[in-house]
N, C-alpha and C positions, 0 to 999 in steps of 0.2 A: 503494500500499501504506500502511496506517495506521501511525502511530508506535507504537501499541501492539504490532503485530506486530514491527515492525522493532526495538524496545527489549526484546523478550522474548528469553529465551536459548534458543539453538539447541542448546548443548551445556553441560551442566554435569559436572564430574569432581571426585570427592572421595576422597582417600587412595587413588589408583589403584596397584595394584602387579601386577607380572607376573613370575614365576618360572618357569623351565623346568628340566628335567633334562638334563644333559650328562654326557659320558663322566668329565669331572673332578668331577662333582656337581652340586648345585643351583645355578643361576645366577640372579640377580635382575636382570632387564632393566629394569624400571621400578620406581621407589622413591617412594611417597607424592606422586604426581602430583595437583595440583589446578588445575582450569582452568575458566573460564566464557567461552564465546563467544555473542556476541549474534547475534540473527538478522540477516543481512544483511552481518555483518562479513567481512573478508578477513583471514586469519591465516596466516603463514608460520611453519613449525617448521626451524630451521637446527641444525646440529650435525655432528659427525664421523661417520663411518662406523662403525656398529655401536653407535651411542649409543642406540638405541631408538625412532628417528622413525618408521621404517614399522611396528614393533610397535605404537606408540601409535595410529598412523593405523587399523590394522586393528580395534583395541578399540572405538575412537570409531565406526567404521563398522558396529559389531555383526558383524565377521568372525571375531572371536576372543573369548574369555572370559578377563577377568582373575582373577589369583590372589586378590585382595583389593580392596576399594573399590567404588565405585558410580559408574555412568555413567548421565545422563539425556539422551536424544537426543529432542528436541522435546518435552520434559516427561514422557516415559516412561522409566521405570527398567528398564535392560536386564536387571538381575539377576531381574527378575520374569517375563521372557519365555522360552519354550520355543524351540527352534531353528525351529519353523514360524513362530511369532510374530514372531521377528527377521527371517525371510525376508520376511514380509509388511510388516514395518516398513521394511526396505531397499526393497523394490519401491515402496513408496508414498513414501517421504521423501528416499532416499539415492541418489547417484550416485558413481562411483568411476572415476577415470582412473588406469590403470596405467602405469608406466613402460615396459613392454613392449608397449602398447597393447591387448592381449588380444582382437583381432578374431578372428572365426571365418573359419578359412581357406577354407571351402567356400561362404561367402556372400559376396555382393557388397556394396559399399560401402552401396547402399540397403537391402539386406536386413539387414545389420548394425546399421543405425541404426533400423530398424524393429523388430528383435526385441524390445527392452525395452518399446516402445509396445504391441506385441501382447500381450506376456504381461501388461501392465497394463490391457489392455482398452480402450486408447485408441481412439476412432472415427477413422478416415480415417489410419491409421498411415501408409500409403504416401505419401500427400499431404504429411503432416507431416515425413517422413523426407526427402522431396525438397526441401521448403522449408528444412530445417536444413542440408543438404548445400550447397544454394545458398548459405545465409548464411555458409558457412565457405570459400566459393569452389571448390566441387567437384561443380557441377552437370553438368559434362562427364565426370564419372568415376562416375556413379550404378551403372553396371553392371560396374565393374571389380572384380575380386577383390584381397584384400589384397597377394598377391605381385606384382600389376601396378602397385602403388602404391609412391611413395617414402616414406620414413620420415616426412618432414613431411606428407604427405598421409595416412598411416595414422593420425597422431595427430590430425589434423583430422576424420577420421571418428570417432575415439575421442571427441572433445569434442562433435561433432554427437549421437552416441549418448548421451552423459552428460547432455546439456541436454534431449533431447526429450520427455522426461517432467516437466520444469519441477521438479527435485528441491528441497526445502528446503534440504539440505545437499551440497555437492559436495566430495568428497575427491580430492586429485590427489597421486600419489605420483612425485616427479621429472618432471613433465609435459613438460619441455624437455630431460631428461637424455640422451636419445639422439639429440638433434637438433644440427645445426650453428648457430652463432650466428645466422645470417639466419632461418632457419627457426624457431629457438627464439624469436626476437623476435616473429616473426608469431603464432606459436601463443600467446604470452603476451597479446598484443594481443586476440586473439579470446577467450581465457578471460576476460579482466577486462571486456571489452565485453559478452559474454553474461552474465557475474555481475551487472554492474550493470543491464542490461536486466530481468533476471529477479528481482533481489534475492534471489539464493540465496547462502547462507551458503558461504564458499570457505575450507577449510582444506587447505594444501598443504604438503608436504614438499619441500625443495629444498637443494642445494649453491649455487644461483645466487644471489648476494647482490643482484644488481641486480633480479632477479625478486622477491626476498623484500622488497626496499624498496618495490615497488608496492603491497604489502599494507598493510592499516591497521595491523596489529601484526606484531611479529616476536618469536618466542620462540626460546630456545636450550636445545637439549637435550645434556647433558653427564654422563656417568656415571650415567644413569638418572633424573637430575633435570631438571626443566623449569622455567626461569625467564624472565621478562620482562626480561632485562638486555641493554639495548642496548649497554652497555660490551663485553659479551662477544661481540657480533655485529661491533663494530667491531674488537676485537682480532683476530678471525678474518679480517676483511677484510684487516687489516695483514699477517697471517701469510701469506694467500693471495697478496697482493701482492708480498711478499718473495720467495716460492716462485717466482713468475711471473719476477721480476727475475733471480733466480738461474739459472732455466732459460735465459733470454734470454743471459745472460752466457756460458753454457756452449755455445750454440748457435753 
């Protein structure tokens, strides 16, 4: 891939805000977010629960609409697109890995991975899906339904599904959040290996500091504000380590 492509912006965000209506009144979740992500970069978004991380991810992936501000996805302004055009853009350029896997219960592992390829009109979808599942170590599970797979296996299916269409941008919301440490490490390895091979831009939300440190950049979300403050990340790590130590003493 040329340097021109790698150095271009995959995501541009200017003065982004998101406000919702609650029983207590209007609540501003995101406040004046500005962000640029280069094509091919890997970026981790950290922060406490409820700080707006997943909301931001959904906006960047064109799954939701901001209250104010602008988002450019691969050079296209999302505000100028209707819902049909956004769906087309997502199908062509975006994949999303959900924390809860979001596999179709009635489809086999092979059929789940084939689905986005078929919707995108990719030739030989079955062969490509089988190859992707072999790539993530599930060639022996092609015909198993999600309920017949472990959590780690389901997440590997979700990763294979996300990469089959070779997206320009991959969003991952807590990709290891529902997994034990061993499976989480394996999933992370696969995620970054496939990301490197395909030069896909990776933007992930995580509470896992070790996973975040594997990304080229770490961003902190607090009180609706996004900052590239590594000090905040280190403070969070210290706080988490202290909590773990306290738990160990109580045990």
